[in-house]
N, C-alpha and C positions, 0 to 999 in steps of 0.2 A: 608944497608939491603942486606942479601944474595940473590943470584939469586933464584927466585921463579919459581916453575913449572907452566905451563899454566893451565887454568881452564879445558881445554879438557883433559889434562894429569891427573889432579886430578880426574875428573869424571871417567875416564877409570880405574885408580888405584882402586878407591872405588868400581867400578862395579865388579872387579875381586874378591873381598873379602866379599860377602854378608854373614851376620850372623843373626841368629834368635834373638828374643827379649830377652834382658838381657844377651846375649852371644856376644855382639859386642866388643870384646876385641881387635881384630886387627883393627877394624874401629876406636875405641877410640884412640888407639896408633897412627894410621896414622894421625888423626886430630890433636892430641897433638904435633906430630912431625912437622907438617906444622905450627902450631901456634908458636912453638918455633923459627922458622925461622924469624918470624916478630919481635921478641925480642924488643918489645916496652914497655917503662915504663908506657904507658897509658893502657896497657892490664892487666887485672886481670883475672886469670883462676882458676876455681874450678871444681873438678869432683864430680859426684854423681852416684854411681854404675857404669854402663858403659856409662853414659851420661856426658855431659860437659856444664858448664856455662862459658861464655866469656863476660866480661864487657870491653867495650871500654870507657874510662873515658872522660867526657866532660870538657870543659874549666870552665864553671860556671853552673853546672847542676841544673835545676829546676824540671826536670822529667826524667823518664827512658822509652825509647822506645825499644821494643823487637821484635825479629824475631825468630821463632821456626823452626827448621829443624829436621825431624825424621830420624832415623839412620838404622833401621833393614831391612833385606831382607825377602824373602818368601821361604817356602819349595817347590820350583818348579825347575824341571830340565830344564836348559836353552837350547833353540833351535834356537838361533839367529845365524847369520853368522859372528858375531864379531870376530876379531882377539884377543880381550881382554875379552873373555868369562869368566864366573865364574870359579874360581879355587876350589870352594867348591862343592862337589858332592850334587846334589839335592837342591841347594840353588841358588837364583837369586834375583837381584834387579829388580823385575818385577812390582814395583809400583812407581819407580822414586825417591826413597829416596837418591840414589847416586847423582841425579840432585839437590835435595833439600839441601844436605850438601855442595855440590860444590858452589852453589849460595851463601850460608851463608859465606863460606870462602872468596869468591870474595868481598862481601860487607864489611866484617871485614878488609880485606887488604886495601880497599879504605879508610876507616875511620881511620885506623892507620896512614895513610899518610895525611889525610885531617880532622883535628880535628873540632868538632862542639861543641856547647854550652852544650847540654844535654848528659847524659849517654846513651849509646846504649848497649843492652843486647842481646846476641845470645845464644839460648838454643838448644843444640844438644840432642834430646830426644830419648832414646831407647824404644823398645817394642811397637811401634804404632800398628803393625799388631797383637799384642797379646803378653802377657796378658794385656797390657795397661800400658804405662809409664807416661802419662800426669798427671793422678790423683795423684799418689804417688810423682811425681816430684814437683807438686804444694805444697805438704805438707812438702817438705824438708826444712831444716834450711836455705839452700842457697837461695831458692826462697822467703822465708819469709824476709830474709835480703835484697834481691835485687828485690823484687816484682815490676814489671813494671807498668807504668800508661797506656800504650798502647801496645797491642801485635798483631803481624801480622804473617801470614803464607801463603804459596802457595802450590798448588798440581798440578803436571803435568796433562795435559789433551790431550790424543792422538787424540781426535776428532776435536780439534781446530788447525788451522795453526799457525806456528811460527809468532810472531808479534801480537798475540791476547791474551788478558786475558778475563776471564768471571767470573762474580760474581753477587751478589744481596744483598741488605739490607735484614735483617731478616733471615729466615731459609734457609740454604744452603745445609746441609747434615742431614740425618735422625737420629733418635734414633735407636740404634742397640743393639741386644743381641744375643749371641750364644744360641743354644738350643740343649741339649743332653738328650735323653730319653732312659733309660735302662729298658728292660722288662725281667722278670724272670718267667718262667712257669715250666713245667715238660716235660722232653724229653722222648724219647722211640723209639721203632721200628716202621718203617713206615707202617708196616702191621697191627699195633694195635693202630690207632690214638685215639680210645675211651679211652685209658688209659693214655693219655697225655694232656698237655695244650700247644698247638703249637704256639710258639712265632713268627714264620714267618707269619702265618695267622693273628695273633694279630697286628703285625707291619704293615702289608699291610692295615688292616682295619683302624688303627689309622691314617696313612698317608691320607687316603681318607677322614676320618672324619674331620681332621684338615683343609682341604681345605675349609670347610664351615665357619671357624672362620672369615676370612676376608670378604667373600661374604655376611654373614648374621649377623655379630656382629660389624662391623666397619661402621661408617657413610660413605655413598657413596661419599660424598664431601670431606672426608678425604682420606688418603691412607695408606695401610699397606701391608706387604709381609710376608708370611711364606714359606720358601723354605727348603727342605731337600736335601742335596747334597750327603749324604752317608747313606746306610743301611747295617749293617752287622748282620749275624746270621747263626747258624748251622755249621756243621762240614763236613757232607758228604750227598750224595743224598738220602740215605735210612734210615736216622736217623732224627726223628722229633726234631726240634730245641728247646732247653730248654731256650736259651737266644737270645735276639736280641737287637740291639742298633741303634737308629736313631740319626743322626747328622745334624743339620740345623741352620738356622738363622732367626731372626725376625727383621723387619725394619718397623718403623712407622714415620709419619710426626708430631706426637704430643705425648707428654708424657702420656696424658690421654688414647690414643689408645694403647700404649704399655702396660699400666696397664690392660686394658680391654682384650687385646689379651692374656695376660698371665693368667688372670682369667679363660677365656674360655678353654685354653689349659689344665689347671689343672683340670677343671671340666670334660672334655672329657677323660683325662687320668684316672681320678678316676672311671669314668663309664666303661672304658676298663678293669680295674682291676676286677670289679664286673662281667662284661660280659664274660671275658675270664679266670676267676679264676687265676689271676696272680698277681705279684707284679710289680709296676712301680716306677721308680725313675727319677726325673727331675733335671737337672743341667743347669742353665742359663749361666754358664761360664763367659766370659768377656762381660760387658755391657758398651756401649759408649753413652755419652750424645750428643744430637743434636748439630750441629754446627750452632749457631745463630749469624749472623753478626750484630754488632752495627750499627743502621740505619744511624746516622749522620756521623760517621767516614767512613763508607763504601761509602756513597754518596760523601763525600769529596774526598776520594781516587779515585773514578771513575772519578769525575770531574777534579781533578788534572792531572790524566793520560791523559785524552782527550786533555787538553789544553797544557800540557808541554812535551808530547812525541808523537812519531809517532805510538804508540801502538793503535790497535783497541780494543775498550772496548765493550764487549757484556753483556747485561743484560740477564742472564741465568735463567732457571727454577731451582727449588730445585731438589735434587737428593736423591735416596735411599742409596747412599754411606755412609759408616760409617767412622768416624774419631775421635780419642780421643782428638784432639785439642778442641773439644767442651767443655771439662772440663775447659780448660784454659779460653775460652771465657765466661764461666758461672761466672767466678770470676774477669776477667780483660776485660775492653772494647777493642774491636779490630775487626779484620775481617780476613777471608781467601779468596783466589781467585784461580781460575783455570788458569794455564799457558799453552798456546797452544804449543804442541810439535810435532804434525802431524805424527802419526804412523798408519799404516793400522791395527795393532793389538792393542787391548785395555789393560787396566790395569789388572794386575795379569795374563797376557798371557805369555807363554814361548817364544814367538817371538817378544815381545815388543821391538821396537827400536826407541826411541824418538830422534828427531833431536837436535843435540848438539848446533846449532845456538841459541836455546832458552836460553841457560845458560847466555851468555853475555848480551842478551836483558833483562833478568830478573834482573841481577846485576845492569845494568844501570838504570832501572826503580826504583828499591828499593833504590839505592843510591840517586837519585834525590828526591824521596819521603822523605827519612830520612833527607836529607839536608833541605828540606822545613819544616819538623816537628820539627827538633832538633836545629833550630837557632832562 
């Protein structure tokens, strides 16, 4: 086997080339180049759009065990002090997908050299941050042919120290939906507001009204969030705005609450159309299914980790985080867990600097677990 780069080198190489969803061309090429160095007859590789499926063939397979790693970066200008900062303007691996891919390559390398009974499948998935790669990847011909019996994934967690994982049976991540609302009224001169329909005023009123959806329409014992992160409208200070756009997100801990929240949003928006004599258009954009861990498998993994490794296992609470891995868990038994990487800055932050020691720790943990499950 050719001399392979270290996992730290791989992570830093990937960190330099973050790409947005379904644009991961350099990333795919880098991964394929590394896999070609392994040159094993036990490896079978198939591409899907900018993603990759990698099967490590077992000796006498009875089942297939999978690990999923997401590939895309975020539209964020990097502000770390790394010597290996992003080479792509306004793009950054600010959610740890460079870690996720590196860990997958480390596990693959181990099992190319250490064959087990069952097949192992590694899924490099594009577009997790949007518009969503998991759902269409599930429907691909490759997944239908190689559909696993068990699927796993991890996500870095800046709030936990290295050497720690955190997870829970059942609900781990929320149902999420993007929310875009476009308002169209009638613009005009600021001195003659009575001849216009002002969409700045309408947008401000709508934001205030929508805050009552969670407080007055969702069961207090359930949880939901409506957040608007961006409002645009108008052109100059003395022209009444004809158009306005609200951009936000919805997060709920149950499918039922998501449906109810959307019903109330639509009712309030319809009322706004009447009250402000305007037109409104709602787009929910990308919607992600909740990440719901299989109870028995998750409990088994947590118990295995406690007994067979030095890793600290934390039973965490569910989070309002969104992850399209939920679509895979909806069809395939499995689980996701948080991997501690100890950074003072959180996910999606321009200064996120996860500790690289967590990479080797995660590779060792998953190799031990796959050895246990695949023999």
